[in-house]
Every structure is written in C-alpha cells, then in structure tokens.
VEXNU-570235 format. One record per atom (N, C-alpha, C): atom name; residue in one letter; residue number from 1; x, y negated, z. Coordinates in steps of 0.2 Angstrom, whole numbers, plus 5000, padded with zeros to 4 digits. Example, Ala and Ser with C-alpha at 12.3 -4.5 7.8 and 13.67 -1.06 7.14 Angstrom:
// residues 2
{node N A 1 {5066 5028 5039}}
{node CA A 1 {5062 5022 5039}}
{node C A 1 {5066 5016 5039}}
{node N S 2 {5064 5011 5035}}
{node CA S 2 {5068 5005 5036}}
{node C S 2 {5064 5000 5039}}
// end
This chain:
// residues 70
{node N X 1 {5687 5308 5178}}
{node CA X 1 {5679 5309 5181}}
{node C X 1 {5679 5317 5180}}
{node N X 2 {5677 5321 5184}}
{node CA X 2 {5677 5330 5184}}
{node C X 2 {5674 5331 5177}}
{node N X 3 {5674 5335 5173}}
{node CA X 3 {5673 5337 5168}}
{node C X 3 {5670 5344 5165}}
{node N X 4 {5665 5345 5162}}
{node CA X 4 {5663 5351 5161}}
{node C X 4 {5662 5352 5153}}
{node N X 5 {5666 5357 5151}}
{node CA X 5 {5666 5357 5143}}
{node C X 5 {5662 5363 5143}}
{node N X 6 {5657 5364 5137}}
{node CA X 6 {5653 5369 5135}}
{node C X 6 {5653 5370 5128}}
{node N X 7 {5654 5376 5125}}
{node CA X 7 {5656 5376 5119}}
{node C X 7 {5653 5384 5117}}
{node N X 8 {5649 5383 5112}}
{node CA X 8 {5646 5390 5108}}
{node C X 8 {5652 5394 5105}}
{node N X 9 {5652 5401 5109}}
{node CA X 9 {5657 5406 5103}}
{node C X 9 {5657 5407 5097}}
{node N X 10 {5652 5404 5095}}
{node CA X 10 {5651 5404 5085}}
{node C X 10 {5652 5397 5083}}
{node N X 11 {5654 5393 5087}}
{node CA X 11 {5656 5386 5086}}
{node C X 11 {5663 5384 5081}}
{node N X 12 {5667 5391 5079}}
{node CA X 12 {5673 5391 5073}}
{node C X 12 {5678 5387 5076}}
{node N X 13 {5680 5382 5072}}
{node CA X 13 {5686 5378 5074}}
{node C X 13 {5686 5373 5080}}
{node N X 14 {5680 5373 5082}}
{node CA X 14 {5679 5368 5088}}
{node C X 14 {5680 5370 5093}}
{node N X 15 {5682 5378 5094}}
{node CA X 15 {5684 5381 5101}}
{node C X 15 {5689 5378 5101}}
{node N X 16 {5695 5380 5096}}
{node CA X 16 {5702 5376 5096}}
{node C X 16 {5703 5369 5098}}
{node N X 17 {5697 5365 5097}}
{node CA X 17 {5698 5358 5098}}
{node C X 17 {5697 5357 5105}}
{node N X 18 {5693 5361 5106}}
{node CA X 18 {5689 5360 5113}}
{node C X 18 {5695 5362 5118}}
{node N X 19 {5698 5367 5116}}
{node CA X 19 {5704 5370 5121}}
{node C X 19 {5709 5365 5122}}
{node N X 20 {5712 5363 5115}}
{node CA X 20 {5717 5357 5115}}
{node C X 20 {5715 5351 5119}}
{node N X 21 {5709 5349 5119}}
{node CA X 21 {5708 5343 5124}}
{node C X 21 {5707 5345 5132}}
{node N X 22 {5705 5351 5131}}
{node CA X 22 {5704 5354 5139}}
{node C X 22 {5712 5354 5141}}
{node N X 23 {5717 5356 5138}}
{node CA X 23 {5724 5355 5141}}
{node C X 23 {5726 5349 5142}}
{node N X 24 {5722 5343 5141}}
{node CA X 24 {5726 5338 5140}}
{node C X 24 {5722 5334 5148}}
{node N X 25 {5717 5336 5149}}
{node CA X 25 {5712 5334 5155}}
{node C X 25 {5716 5334 5161}}
{node N X 26 {5716 5330 5166}}
{node CA X 26 {5720 5329 5172}}
{node C X 26 {5717 5329 5178}}
{node N X 27 {5709 5328 5175}}
{node CA X 27 {5703 5330 5181}}
{node C X 27 {5703 5335 5183}}
{node N X 28 {5698 5336 5189}}
{node CA X 28 {5694 5343 5188}}
{node C X 28 {5691 5344 5182}}
{node N X 29 {5690 5350 5181}}
{node CA X 29 {5688 5354 5175}}
{node C X 29 {5687 5359 5173}}
{node N X 30 {5682 5363 5169}}
{node CA X 30 {5681 5370 5168}}
{node C X 30 {5678 5368 5159}}
{node N X 31 {5680 5375 5157}}
{node CA X 31 {5677 5375 5151}}
{node C X 31 {5673 5382 5152}}
{node N X 32 {5668 5382 5148}}
{node CA X 32 {5664 5387 5150}}
{node C X 32 {5662 5389 5141}}
{node N X 33 {5661 5395 5139}}
{node CA X 33 {5660 5398 5132}}
{node C X 33 {5653 5401 5133}}
{node N X 34 {5647 5399 5128}}
{node CA X 34 {5643 5404 5129}}
{node C X 34 {5641 5407 5124}}
{node N X 35 {5641 5414 5126}}
{node CA X 35 {5642 5418 5120}}
{node C X 35 {5636 5420 5116}}
{node N X 36 {5639 5421 5109}}
{node CA X 36 {5633 5420 5105}}
{node C X 36 {5628 5414 5102}}
{node N X 37 {5634 5408 5105}}
{node CA X 37 {5630 5401 5102}}
{node C X 37 {5634 5397 5096}}
{node N X 38 {5631 5395 5093}}
{node CA X 38 {5633 5389 5088}}
{node C X 38 {5635 5383 5093}}
{node N X 39 {5638 5377 5088}}
{node CA X 39 {5640 5372 5091}}
{node C X 39 {5633 5368 5094}}
{node N X 40 {5627 5368 5091}}
{node CA X 40 {5621 5365 5093}}
{node C X 40 {5618 5371 5098}}
{node N X 41 {5619 5375 5100}}
{node CA X 41 {5616 5379 5105}}
{node C X 41 {5608 5381 5103}}
{node N X 42 {5606 5382 5096}}
{node CA X 42 {5600 5383 5094}}
{node C X 42 {5598 5391 5094}}
{node N X 43 {5602 5395 5096}}
{node CA X 43 {5602 5400 5097}}
{node C X 43 {5595 5401 5102}}
{node N X 44 {5591 5407 5103}}
{node CA X 44 {5587 5409 5107}}
{node C X 44 {5590 5408 5116}}
{node N X 45 {5588 5405 5121}}
{node CA X 45 {5592 5406 5127}}
{node C X 45 {5598 5402 5128}}
{node N X 46 {5602 5400 5122}}
{node CA X 46 {5609 5397 5122}}
{node C X 46 {5607 5390 5125}}
{node N X 47 {5602 5386 5124}}
{node CA X 47 {5603 5379 5128}}
{node C X 47 {5600 5381 5135}}
{node N X 48 {5596 5385 5137}}
{node CA X 48 {5593 5388 5143}}
{node C X 48 {5601 5388 5148}}
{node N X 49 {5605 5391 5146}}
{node CA X 49 {5612 5394 5147}}
{node C X 49 {5616 5388 5149}}
{node N X 50 {5615 5384 5143}}
{node CA X 50 {5619 5377 5144}}
{node C X 50 {5616 5372 5151}}
{node N X 51 {5609 5373 5153}}
{node CA X 51 {5607 5369 5158}}
{node C X 51 {5608 5373 5163}}
{node N X 52 {5608 5379 5164}}
{node CA X 52 {5611 5383 5169}}
{node C X 52 {5617 5380 5171}}
{node N X 53 {5622 5381 5167}}
{node CA X 53 {5630 5379 5168}}
{node C X 53 {5631 5372 5172}}
{node N X 54 {5626 5368 5168}}
{node CA X 54 {5627 5360 5172}}
{node C X 54 {5624 5359 5176}}
{node N X 55 {5618 5361 5177}}
{node CA X 55 {5616 5361 5184}}
{node C X 55 {5621 5364 5191}}
{node N X 56 {5624 5369 5189}}
{node CA X 56 {5629 5372 5194}}
{node C X 56 {5634 5369 5195}}
{node N X 57 {5637 5365 5189}}
{node CA X 57 {5644 5360 5189}}
{node C X 57 {5641 5355 5194}}
{node N X 58 {5635 5351 5192}}
{node CA X 58 {5634 5345 5195}}
{node C X 58 {5632 5347 5202}}
{node N X 59 {5629 5351 5204}}
{node CA X 59 {5627 5353 5211}}
{node C X 59 {5634 5354 5216}}
{node N X 60 {5638 5357 5211}}
{node CA X 60 {5644 5360 5215}}
{node C X 60 {5648 5353 5218}}
{node N X 61 {5648 5350 5212}}
{node CA X 61 {5652 5344 5212}}
{node C X 61 {5648 5338 5216}}
{node N X 62 {5641 5337 5219}}
{node CA X 62 {5638 5333 5222}}
{node C X 62 {5640 5335 5229}}
{node N X 63 {5639 5341 5231}}
{node CA X 63 {5639 5345 5237}}
{node C X 63 {5648 5343 5240}}
{node N X 64 {5652 5343 5236}}
{node CA X 64 {5659 5341 5237}}
{node C X 64 {5658 5334 5241}}
{node N X 65 {5655 5331 5235}}
{node CA X 65 {5656 5324 5237}}
{node C X 65 {5653 5324 5244}}
{node N X 66 {5647 5324 5245}}
{node CA X 66 {5643 5324 5250}}
{node C X 66 {5648 5327 5258}}
{node N X 67 {5650 5332 5256}}
{node CA X 67 {5655 5335 5263}}
{node C X 67 {5660 5330 5264}}
{node N X 68 {5663 5328 5260}}
{node CA X 68 {5670 5322 5258}}
{node C X 68 {5667 5315 5262}}
{node N X 69 {5662 5313 5259}}
{node CA X 69 {5658 5308 5264}}
{node C X 69 {5656 5309 5271}}
{node N X 70 {5654 5315 5273}}
{node CA X 70 {5651 5318 5279}}
{node C X 70 {5655 5316 5284}}
// end
C-alpha cells in the first residue's frame, strides 16, 4: 500500500528508525520531516502541517486511482 511517513525534526532517534523503515518499503512511498516538531507534533502549527501533507498525499493518490480506472 502507498505509504506516507511523517516525522518531526525533533524526534531524535525515531528519525533514524523512520529512515530505516522507509528504505525497506517497496511500495510508492514518501517521507516528510516536519521542521521544529517532536514525535507527537504538539508544537504550535505542527499538526496543521501534518494534516496538510496527509491531505495532499491522499488527494494525489485518489486522483491517480481515478485516472487509472477512467
């Protein structure tokens, strides 16, 4: 399944683990680092940024799916 990985730039060792997991994925994939955010995205504006990336990812995926079925 297409996979979007979102990680905060302040998430410490989780960033390395995320990159390792990303390298093993064989599906369509994208990794996005949210600047100034920790792993829970509690910083002001961080969750809004996560939502924006997720909307963009899913919108593009659904558009491709519709074109293929078209």
